[in-house]
C-alpha positions as CSV (number, residue, x, y, z in Angstrom):
1,M,37.1,36.7,-22.7
2,C,33.8,36.7,-21.0
3,K,34.9,35.1,-18.3
4,T,37.8,37.0,-17.7
5,K,36.0,40.3,-17.6
6,Y,32.8,38.8,-14.8
7,L,36.2,37.9,-13.2
8,I,37.9,41.3,-13.1
9,I,34.5,42.9,-12.2
10,F,34.2,40.3,-9.3
11,S,37.5,40.8,-8.0
12,L,36.9,44.8,-8.1
13,F,33.4,44.6,-6.5
14,F,34.5,42.6,-3.5
15,L,37.9,43.6,-3.1
16,S,37.7,47.7,-3.5
17,P,36.4,48.3,-0.2
18,L,39.7,46.2,1.5
19,F,41.6,48.2,-1.1
20,S,39.6,51.6,0.3
21,A,40.1,50.6,4.3
22,S,43.8,49.4,3.5
23,A,44.3,53.1,2.1
24,A,42.7,54.8,4.9
25,E,44.4,52.9,7.4
26,T,47.9,54.4,6.1
27,G,46.8,57.7,6.4
28,P,46.4,60.0,9.9
29,E,43.7,57.5,11.3
30,K,45.7,54.5,11.6
31,V,48.3,56.4,13.4
32,V,46.0,58.0,15.7
33,K,44.6,54.7,16.7
34,Q,48.3,53.9,17.7
35,A,48.4,57.1,19.5
36,H,45.6,56.2,21.7
37,A,46.6,53.3,22.2
38,K,49.7,54.1,23.7
39,E,47.7,56.9,25.7
40,L,45.7,54.1,27.3
41,E,48.9,52.3,27.9
42,G,50.5,55.0,30.3
43,D,53.5,55.9,27.2
44,Y,52.1,59.8,27.0
45,E,55.6,60.7,25.5
46,R,55.4,58.1,22.7
47,A,51.4,59.0,22.6
48,Q,52.6,63.0,22.2
49,S,55.2,62.1,19.3
50,L,52.6,60.3,17.4
51,Y,49.9,63.1,18.0
52,E,52.6,65.3,16.5
53,S,53.7,63.8,13.7
54,I,50.3,63.7,12.7
55,I,49.7,67.3,13.2
56,K,53.1,68.2,11.6
57,N,51.3,67.3,7.8
58,Y,47.7,67.7,9.0
59,P,48.1,71.2,11.2
60,D,44.0,71.0,11.8
61,Y,43.1,67.2,12.3
62,E,40.9,67.6,15.4
63,P,41.6,64.1,16.6
64,A,45.3,64.7,16.9
65,L,44.7,68.0,18.6
66,V,41.9,66.4,21.1
67,G,44.3,63.7,22.0
68,L,47.6,66.0,21.8
69,G,45.9,68.3,24.7
70,Q,45.2,65.1,26.6
71,V,48.4,63.6,27.0
72,K,49.7,66.8,27.6
73,Y,47.0,67.2,30.6
74,W,48.0,63.9,31.9
75,Q,51.9,64.7,31.6
76,G,51.5,67.8,33.9
77,N,51.6,70.5,30.9
78,Y,48.6,72.1,31.6
79,Q,49.5,75.2,29.6
80,G,50.5,73.3,26.9
81,A,47.2,71.7,26.7
82,I,45.6,75.0,26.8
83,D,47.6,76.0,24.2
84,T,46.6,73.0,21.9
85,Y,43.1,73.1,23.1
86,A,42.9,76.9,21.7
87,K,44.2,75.4,18.4
88,I,40.7,73.9,18.1
89,L,38.4,76.5,19.8
90,K,40.3,78.9,17.2
91,I,38.6,76.7,14.1
92,D,35.4,75.6,16.1
93,P,34.5,78.1,19.2
94,D,31.8,75.4,20.4
95,H,34.1,72.0,20.3
96,V,32.9,70.7,24.0
97,G,35.8,68.7,24.4
98,A,38.5,71.2,24.0
99,L,36.3,73.6,26.4
100,V,35.9,71.1,28.8
101,G,40.0,70.1,28.8
102,T,40.8,74.2,28.8
103,G,38.8,74.1,32.0
104,K,40.4,70.9,33.2
105,A,44.1,72.4,32.8
106,Y,42.8,76.1,34.4
107,L,41.4,74.0,37.2
108,A,45.0,72.0,37.4
109,L,47.0,75.4,37.4
110,G,44.6,77.0,40.2
111,K,42.8,79.7,37.9
112,Q,39.3,78.6,39.4
113,R,37.5,81.4,37.7
114,K,39.1,81.1,34.1
115,A,38.3,77.2,34.6
116,Q,34.3,78.1,35.5
117,E,34.6,80.6,32.3
118,Y,35.3,77.2,30.0
119,F,32.8,75.0,32.3
120,N,30.0,77.4,31.8
121,R,30.4,77.6,28.0
122,A,30.7,73.7,27.5
123,E,27.7,73.3,30.0
124,K,25.1,75.7,28.3
125,L,26.0,73.8,25.0
126,E,25.9,70.3,26.4
127,P,23.7,71.1,29.9
128,N,24.7,67.0,31.0
129,E,28.3,67.1,29.8
130,E,29.4,64.2,32.2
131,E,32.7,65.9,32.9
132,V,31.5,68.8,33.9
133,A,29.3,67.6,36.7
134,A,32.1,65.4,37.7
135,V,34.3,68.7,38.6
136,R,31.5,70.7,39.6
137,P,31.4,70.2,43.1
138,Q,35.5,71.6,42.9
139,L,34.0,74.7,41.4
140,E,31.6,75.2,44.0
141,H,33.3,77.7,46.8
142,K,32.0,76.0,50.4
143,T,31.4,78.9,52.9
144,K,34.5,80.7,54.0
145,M,35.5,82.8,57.0
146,E,38.0,85.2,56.6
147,I,39.5,87.4,59.7
148,N,41.1,90.8,59.1
149,A,43.0,92.8,61.5
150,G,44.2,96.2,60.2
151,Y,45.9,99.5,61.1
152,L,45.1,103.3,59.6
153,T,46.6,106.7,59.5
154,Q,45.4,109.9,58.5
155,D,47.9,113.1,57.8
156,M,45.3,116.6,57.8
157,N,47.0,119.8,57.5
158,Y,44.1,120.5,59.0
159,A,44.3,118.9,62.3
160,S,46.7,116.4,64.2
161,E,47.1,112.9,63.0
162,A,44.4,110.8,63.2
163,Q,44.9,107.1,63.9
164,G,43.3,104.0,64.0
165,E,42.8,100.1,64.5
166,Y,40.2,97.8,63.5
167,Q,38.9,93.3,63.3
168,E,36.9,92.1,60.6
169,I,35.2,89.0,60.6
170,R,33.9,88.1,57.3
171,V,31.7,84.9,56.1
172,T,31.1,84.4,52.5
173,K,30.0,81.8,50.4
174,E,30.1,82.6,46.1
175,K,26.7,83.4,44.7
176,G,25.3,82.6,47.8
177,Y,25.8,85.4,50.3
178,G,28.0,87.3,52.6
179,L,28.3,88.3,56.2
180,G,30.3,90.1,58.4
181,L,31.5,92.4,61.5
182,T,33.9,95.0,61.5
183,A,34.9,96.9,64.8
184,V,36.7,100.2,64.1
185,Y,38.7,102.3,66.8
186,L,39.8,105.9,66.0
187,N,41.5,108.7,67.6
188,K,40.8,112.2,65.6
189,F,40.3,115.5,66.1
190,S,41.4,115.0,69.9
191,Q,38.4,112.3,70.4
192,T,38.1,108.5,70.1
193,G,35.1,106.5,68.9
194,L,33.9,102.6,68.5
195,D,32.1,102.3,65.4
196,T,30.6,98.7,65.4
197,R,29.1,97.3,61.5
198,V,27.4,94.5,60.6
199,Y,27.0,93.9,57.1
200,G,25.2,91.4,54.6
201,N,24.8,90.6,51.4
202,Y,22.2,87.9,49.3
203,Y,22.0,86.6,45.6
204,F,18.4,86.0,45.0
205,F,19.0,84.9,41.6
206,E,22.2,84.7,39.9
207,G,23.1,88.3,38.9
208,T,20.7,89.8,41.3
209,R,22.4,90.7,44.9
210,L,21.0,92.5,47.4
211,D,23.4,94.3,50.6
212,L,22.3,95.2,53.7
213,G,24.7,97.3,56.6
214,L,24.0,98.4,59.6
215,D,26.3,100.9,62.0
216,F,25.9,101.6,66.0
217,S,28.4,103.8,68.1
218,P,26.1,105.7,70.6
219,K,28.6,107.3,72.8
220,T,31.0,109.1,70.0
221,N,30.9,112.4,67.1
222,L,33.4,111.0,65.1
223,F,31.1,108.2,63.9
224,P,27.2,108.0,63.5
225,E,25.0,107.1,66.2
226,V,23.0,104.6,63.7
227,G,23.1,104.1,60.0
228,A,21.9,102.1,58.0
229,D,22.6,101.0,54.1
230,F,20.7,99.4,51.5
231,G,21.7,98.0,47.7
232,L,20.6,96.3,44.7
233,A,22.6,95.5,42.1
234,Q,21.2,93.4,38.9
235,T,23.9,92.3,36.4
236,V,23.1,91.3,32.2
237,W,25.8,90.0,30.5
238,K,28.9,91.8,31.4
239,I,26.8,94.9,32.4
240,T,25.9,95.5,36.5
241,G,23.7,98.2,37.3
242,E,23.7,99.1,41.3
243,V,22.0,102.0,43.3
244,H,23.3,102.3,47.2
245,Y,20.7,104.3,50.0
246,N,22.8,104.9,53.2
247,Y,21.4,107.1,56.3
248,Q,23.7,108.4,59.0
249,N,22.6,109.9,61.9
250,Y,25.2,112.0,64.0
251,A,24.4,113.7,67.2
252,Q,24.9,117.0,65.2
253,A,23.7,116.1,61.5
254,T,22.2,113.5,59.4
255,T,22.9,112.5,56.1
256,Q,21.1,110.6,53.4
257,T,23.3,109.4,50.1
258,V,22.0,107.9,47.3
259,R,24.7,106.4,44.6
260,P,23.3,104.8,41.3
261,A,26.3,103.6,39.3
262,L,27.3,101.2,36.3
263,F,29.9,99.2,35.8
264,F,31.1,96.6,33.2
265,E,33.7,93.7,32.4
266,P,34.8,93.2,29.5
267,F,37.1,90.3,30.5
268,A,37.0,88.4,33.8
269,F,40.2,90.4,35.0
270,L,39.0,93.4,34.2
271,K,35.9,95.8,35.9
272,I,35.2,99.4,35.4
273,G,32.5,101.5,36.1
274,G,31.4,104.8,37.8
275,G,28.2,106.8,38.8
276,Y,26.5,109.7,40.3
277,E,26.1,111.3,44.2
278,Y,23.2,113.1,45.6
279,Q,23.6,113.6,49.4
280,N,21.3,115.2,51.4
281,L,22.7,117.2,54.9
282,R,20.3,118.3,57.7
283,F,21.6,120.3,61.0
284,G,19.2,122.1,62.8
285,N,16.5,123.6,60.5
286,V,19.3,123.7,57.6
287,R,19.1,121.4,54.5
288,R,21.7,121.3,51.8
289,N,21.7,118.9,48.7
290,L,25.2,118.1,47.9
291,N,26.2,116.3,44.5
292,G,29.4,114.6,43.1
293,G,30.7,111.7,41.0
294,F,33.1,109.1,40.9
295,G,34.4,106.4,38.9
296,E,36.4,103.1,39.7
297,V,38.3,100.5,38.2
298,R,40.0,96.8,39.3
299,V,42.3,94.4,37.5
300,T,42.8,90.7,38.7
301,P,45.6,89.4,36.5
302,V,45.7,86.2,38.4
303,E,43.7,85.1,41.2
304,W,46.1,85.5,43.9
305,F,46.8,89.3,43.1
306,S,44.5,92.3,42.6
307,V,44.5,96.1,42.1
308,Y,42.3,98.6,42.4
309,G,41.6,102.6,41.6
310,F,39.0,104.9,42.1
311,Y,38.3,109.0,41.7
312,S,35.5,110.9,42.5
313,H,34.4,114.7,42.5
314,I,32.5,115.4,46.2
315,Q,30.6,118.5,47.9
316,R,31.1,118.4,51.7
317,G,29.1,120.2,54.0
318,F,29.9,118.2,57.5
319,E,32.9,116.4,58.9
320,A,31.8,114.6,62.0
321,G,33.8,115.3,65.1
322,R,35.7,118.3,63.3
323,R,36.2,121.1,65.9
324,P,35.6,123.8,66.8
325,S,32.6,123.1,64.0
326,P,31.8,120.2,62.5
327,Y,29.9,122.3,59.5
328,I,32.0,123.5,56.8
329,N,31.6,123.6,53.0
330,Y,33.7,122.5,50.6
331,T,34.3,120.3,47.3
332,A,37.3,117.8,47.0
333,N,39.1,116.0,44.7
334,V,39.6,112.4,45.7
335,G,41.5,109.8,44.8
336,G,43.5,105.9,45.5
337,G,43.9,102.6,45.2
338,G,45.3,99.4,46.8
339,V,46.5,96.1,46.2
340,V,45.1,92.6,47.4
341,F,48.0,90.2,47.9
342,D,46.5,86.2,48.8
343,L,49.3,84.2,50.1
344,M,49.9,80.4,50.4
345,G,48.0,78.9,53.4
346,G,45.1,81.3,53.2
347,Y,46.9,84.4,54.4
348,R,45.9,87.9,53.0
349,L,47.7,91.1,52.8
350,R,45.8,94.3,51.8
351,F,47.2,97.9,51.6
352,D,45.1,100.8,50.7
353,G,45.9,104.8,50.1
354,S,43.9,108.2,49.3
355,Y,44.7,111.6,49.0
356,E,41.6,114.2,49.3
357,K,42.4,118.1,48.2
358,R,39.9,120.7,49.2
359,N,39.1,123.6,47.5
360,I,39.7,125.9,50.6
361,N,43.5,124.5,50.7
362,E,43.1,121.6,53.0
363,Y,43.9,118.0,52.4
364,Q,43.5,114.5,54.0
365,A,46.0,111.6,52.9
366,T,45.2,108.3,54.1
367,I,47.0,104.7,54.5
368,N,45.6,101.7,55.5
369,I,47.4,98.4,56.1
370,S,45.7,94.9,57.1
371,A,46.3,90.9,57.5
372,G,43.9,88.5,57.0
373,Y,43.5,84.7,57.4
374,L,41.1,82.8,54.8
375,F,40.0,79.0,55.6
């Protein structure tokens, strides 16, 4: 009897781990191993079927969700991968693997901005994450050049219609720098004029941007003989504060304008904001202080399409080139907006319009159409 007792104890002591391991192998862990093996063999359909069989019984089982997201990605079902990883992130918002997987899927869909958002979150949690480092070169925009040509027309009830055309060359590198050259030819108030503008911006630090611009148009009353502007913007979290100063020296007057503004970007696709405008006008011995305000909104639901709108209330005492006298006093409500399409092959189309209603029974409607190529 005693020998039998010791034999039972001995069996339980040495064989219980084996029984435990065997029991574990019959659970989801064993099926995950089988699915992973099929994944390594390239049999993604069978691997997906196995992962889904686990999730059916264990909806929040993380290894199966990670595996399912991965095989969907390998099969080209990028949106399916995003949806699967979203289930993981709902349980654990700081799951680095799910963040990286989501970023890769968005990158494959061509949604670079969304991909960057998830990669940044993963990199903050694990600065040396290998997959993020591997895709980083794809996220960093190389220097790009854009060439645009456009046509504009203005309908005014106080003068004949104005028409013009413009060309622009722009070079940009995201979060690095940007510079450009714009030439505008305009026929307005029975006069013609050519304005040449050079501009640029530079990011000193992440979120800190400097803007500079210069205008030259010495032989016309339609544009300032010399103009300059300076701007500084600082982004903290999702809020950007900006201030811009503009100086314009016309043949008949000088204006100085300051525009402080605040913008909020609650989502990657939405930017809203507005600000105040103060303008100092000088002509002869006369000085006038003019005030206004403005609001703007920009929506980019997909990377190849964006739409924006604006409204402003302004005071003005000078309209360049106007005959018989450019000095005029009015307030106006101005509204408008535009759309931008980025087409396949690097082509870009842009449509803009605005309408200005003045308190002196005048209006001005402007339509602007341009086409460009980005390479």
